[in-house]
C-alpha positions as a printed NumPy array, in Angstrom:
array([[ 19.851,   5.943,  -9.388],
       [ 22.1  ,   4.674, -11.685],
       [ 23.812,   7.518, -14.367],
       [ 22.387,   5.319, -16.913],
       [ 19.157,   5.649, -15.492],
       [ 19.455,   9.207, -14.661],
       [ 20.503,  10.006, -18.557],
       [ 17.725,   8.317, -19.765],
       [ 14.981,   9.928, -17.558],
       [ 16.972,  13.08 , -18.758],
       [ 16.254,  12.382, -22.397],
       [ 12.789,  11.499, -21.705],
       [ 12.211,  14.533, -20.468],
       [ 13.411,  16.851, -22.872],
       [ 11.73 ,  14.837, -25.675],
       [  8.376,  15.138, -23.826],
       [  8.971,  18.751, -22.847],
       [  9.437,  19.389, -26.632],
       [  6.217,  17.681, -27.437],
       [  4.513,  18.4  , -24.557],
       [  1.255,  18.817, -23.226],
       [  0.599,  15.972, -25.958],
       [  2.981,  13.603, -25.185],
       [  6.115,  11.555, -25.993],
       [  6.686,   8.966, -28.232],
       [  6.318,   5.348, -27.114],
       [  8.969,   3.972, -25.289],
       [ 10.118,   0.679, -23.995],
       [ 12.517,   2.474, -20.974],
       [ 11.759,   0.196, -18.259],
       [ 10.333,   0.966, -14.983],
       [ 10.062,   4.249, -13.348],
       [  9.386,   5.33 ,  -9.861],
       [  6.159,   6.911,  -9.656],
       [  2.689,   6.384,  -8.495],
       [ -0.575,   4.965, -10.175],
       [ -3.227,   7.517, -10.925],
       [ -5.795,   5.891, -13.076],
       [ -6.178,   2.245, -14.128],
       [ -8.356,   0.321, -15.677],
       [ -9.35 ,  -2.259, -18.532],
       [ -9.083,  -1.861, -22.54 ],
       [-12.504,  -2.905, -24.567],
       [-10.736,  -6.287, -24.787],
       [ -9.774,  -6.145, -20.564],
       [ -5.834,  -5.337, -21.555],
       [ -4.56 ,  -3.4  , -18.396],
       [ -3.798,   0.424, -18.49 ],
       [ -1.993,   2.709, -16.18 ],
       [ -1.09 ,   6.324, -15.604],
       [  1.446,   6.84 , -13.709],
       [  2.848,  10.275, -12.241],
       [  6.668,  10.353, -11.803],
       [  7.604,  11.323,  -8.329],
       [  8.921,  14.912,  -8.306],
       [ 12.657,  14.215,  -7.209],
       [ 12.568,  11.523, -10.767],
       [ 10.918,  14.242, -13.03 ],
       [ 13.117,  17.087, -12.544],
       [ 12.585,  20.488, -10.609],
       [  9.862,  22.345, -11.938],
       [  8.049,  19.595, -14.177],
       [  5.571,  16.941, -13.685],
       [  5.831,  14.094, -15.318],
       [  3.464,  10.938, -16.133],
       [  3.349,   7.537, -17.868],
       [  1.224,   6.13 , -19.604],
       [  1.019,   2.344, -20.502],
       [ -0.423,  -0.687, -21.772],
       [ -0.653,  -4.059, -20.904],
       [  1.456,  -6.266, -17.888],
       [  3.845,  -3.822, -16.406],
       [  5.928,  -6.623, -16.419],
       [  6.085,  -7.282, -19.937],
       [  4.373,  -4.31 , -21.733],
       [  6.529,  -2.268, -24.159],
       [  4.299,   0.241, -25.539],
       [  3.292,   3.663, -23.815],
       [  4.301,   7.03 , -23.755],
       [  5.182,  10.019, -21.151],
       [  4.155,  13.506, -21.375],
       [  4.808,  16.164, -19.192],
       [  3.483,  19.83 , -17.64 ],
       [  5.122,  22.293, -16.418],
       [  4.549,  22.803, -12.126],
       [  2.455,  24.499, -10.837],
       [ -0.57 ,  23.282, -13.389],
       [ -1.156,  25.874, -15.601],
       [ -4.622,  27.295, -15.022],
       [ -5.242,  27.528, -18.998],
       [ -4.585,  23.831, -18.865],
       [ -7.832,  21.971, -21.009],
       [ -6.599,  18.495, -21.899],
       [ -4.124,  16.86 , -23.734],
       [ -4.889,  13.913, -25.738],
       [ -2.496,  11.18 , -27.766],
       [ -3.677,   8.406, -29.6  ],
       [ -2.247,   5.09 , -29.49 ],
       [ -3.288,   1.842, -31.816],
       [ -1.628,  -1.615, -32.527],
       [ -0.389,  -2.139, -28.542],
       [ -1.769,  -5.212, -28.177],
       [ -3.161,  -8.431, -30.347],
       [ -6.902,  -6.994, -30.232],
       [ -8.337,  -4.334, -33.139],
       [ -8.804,  -1.983, -30.478],
       [ -7.143,   1.953, -30.075],
       [ -7.343,   4.444, -27.903],
       [ -7.18 ,   7.879, -26.602],
       [ -5.666,   8.995, -23.321],
       [ -4.365,  11.754, -21.521],
       [ -4.799,  14.494, -18.836],
       [ -7.417,  17.157, -17.814],
       [ -7.698,  20.039, -16.297],
       [ -9.78 ,  19.576, -12.406],
       [-12.817,  20.914, -13.753],
       [-13.099,  18.866, -16.776],
       [-16.184,  16.198, -15.47 ],
       [-16.893,  14.67 , -19.491],
       [-14.046,  14.15 , -22.168],
       [-15.832,  13.489, -25.676],
       [-13.891,  11.546, -28.465],
       [-15.46 ,  12.449, -32.14 ],
       [-15.345,   9.833, -34.413],
       [-14.368,   9.774, -38.406],
       [-17.779,   8.106, -38.745],
       [-20.058,  10.249, -36.653],
       [-19.608,   7.571, -33.593],
       [-18.905,   9.603, -30.244],
       [-16.797,   7.921, -27.272],
       [-17.212,   9.449, -23.706],
       [-15.011,   8.883, -20.896],
       [-15.489,  10.561, -17.422],
       [-11.83 ,  11.553, -16.405],
       [-10.922,  10.175, -12.608],
       [ -8.77 ,  12.488, -10.101],
       [ -5.712,  10.57 ,  -8.963],
       [ -7.062,   8.72 ,  -5.421],
       [ -7.508,  11.353,  -2.431],
       [ -4.136,   9.883,  -0.794],
       [ -2.306,  10.73 ,  -3.629],
       [ -3.81 ,  14.172,  -3.709],
       [ -2.892,  15.089,  -0.263],
       [  0.917,  14.161,  -0.654],
       [  1.378,  16.13 ,  -3.754],
       [ -0.923,  18.943,  -4.318],
       [ -0.311,  19.185,  -7.416],
       [ -2.23 ,  16.223,  -8.356],
       [ -5.218,  17.86 ,  -7.39 ],
       [ -5.624,  20.275, -10.292],
       [ -5.851,  17.082, -12.367],
       [ -7.954,  14.108, -14.019],
       [ -6.779,  11.203, -16.341],
       [ -8.466,   9.326, -19.092],
       [ -8.186,   6.597, -21.086],
       [-11.049,   6.085, -24.289],
       [-10.717,   3.152, -25.973],
       [-12.55 ,   2.208, -29.341],
       [-12.376,  -0.411, -32.205],
       [ -9.079,   0.349, -34.329],
       [-11.386,   0.305, -37.51 ],
       [-12.136,   4.423, -36.194],
       [-10.405,   7.362, -35.845],
       [-11.183,  10.235, -33.912],
       [-11.377,  13.538, -35.171],
       [-12.479,  15.721, -32.599],
       [-11.766,  15.471, -28.267],
       [-13.891,  18.123, -26.16 ],
       [-13.491,  18.642, -23.006],
       [-16.992,  19.645, -20.869],
       [-16.851,  20.836, -17.272],
       [-20.075,  20.089, -14.819],
       [-22.318,  22.186, -16.584],
       [-21.953,  21.06 , -19.959],
       [-19.806,  23.906, -21.08 ],
       [-16.591,  23.417, -23.4  ],
       [-13.529,  23.96 , -21.568],
       [-11.409,  22.866, -24.664],
       [-12.035,  21.32 , -27.812],
       [ -8.742,  19.759, -30.121],
       [ -9.146,  18.762, -33.185],
       [ -7.09 ,  16.158, -35.471],
       [ -4.536,  17.926, -37.48 ],
       [ -1.137,  16.423, -39.137],
       [ -1.116,  13.802, -37.12 ],
       [ -1.742,  14.946, -33.808],
       [ -4.205,  17.033, -31.876],
       [ -3.9  ,  20.939, -31.762]])
């Protein structure tokens, strides 16, 4: 790994650590080594993906994740977030809102949820609700990187005319694992 890339990674890890678990700001930092733990398409078919940065690149004691939307070769939109390893039992979920990441009138709320979370409910300012089922990393990755087994990943899309005001993580019994409200520009 080049010194420039190593320095950039260290700066990103420091920024993400300050802002974690909510996430770091958008970055057009190039491609990082990692494994795709979740992927899909937006309301308008734009591809998204979440990568777990391999431990040797994230630094000791960290689990780093890259969230991107658009063609990975061309995408400038996205963010990084990190979690301590081992993954804290108290983790419910993280949530970061994005918008204006493509040419379409859509926005999203993405993040990481605890393994016990099976549904993420996003309440909007207009009273509507968006629900998404967070997914586990592929089994082969969970077998290789055991710390991934404790996590699920999600990206919920909605029209950019809506604003999320609350996000709730629910377990398989319908009990609330964690509820975050939007305050002062972030979910807390």
